[in-house]
N, C-alpha and C positions, 0 to 999 in steps of 0.2 A: 872396599866399596862402600862400607858403612860411613867412613869419614867423608866421602864425597857426597853421598846422599844427605847425611845428617847435617854436614856443614852448609851445603847448598840450601837446604830447607830452612835452617836457622837464619842464614843470611837473608833470604827472601822475607821471612817473617820480621826480622829485625829492621830491614829496609822499609817495609810497609808500615810498621809501627812508628818508625822515625818520621816518615813522610806525613803520616796522619797527625802525629803530635806536633810536627813543625807547622802544619797548616792550621791546626786547632779549629776545625769546622763547628764545634759545639760552643765556642766562646763568643760572647757578645760583650761589647763595651760601649758606653755612651759617647765616647770621644771619636769613634771611628766606625765606619760602615762595614769595613772588611774585618773578618775575624782574625786574620793574620796580623793585623795592626794592634791587637790587644796584647798587653804584657802577659808573659807566661808566668803561671804560678810556680812556686818552688817544687811542689810535688810533680807537676807536669815536666819541669826541667829535669828532675831526677829520672823520671821514666824515659824521657828523650835521651838522656845521657846513657842510661843502661842499654837502651835499644841500639844506640850507635856503637857502643862497645861490643855488644853481642854480634852485631853485623860484621864488625872488623874481625873479631876473633873467629867467627864462623866461616868467613871468607878465607882466612888463613888456614883453618882446619880443612876446608875443601881443597885448597891448593896443595897442602901437605899430603892429603890423601891421594890426589891426582899424581903428584910427583912420586910418591911411594909406589903407587900402582904401576907407573911407567918404569920405575927402576926395577921392580920385581918381574916385570914381563920381559925384560931384556935378557 
């Protein structure tokens, strides 16, 4: 059960962080009115990459936890 809850929680957090860093609402640039049109800084790209990796791994963890729980309940 801990794998399911932990994996799901981490997946949601990772997805939210990824979405926020993808949109970059805090960024401003002189060439474009939309913040999403501004280039991403290297540190922001590293955080986005890490959040995406956490999302994928946490989703896999939740799936494994669900499969394991179903297997043991049979």
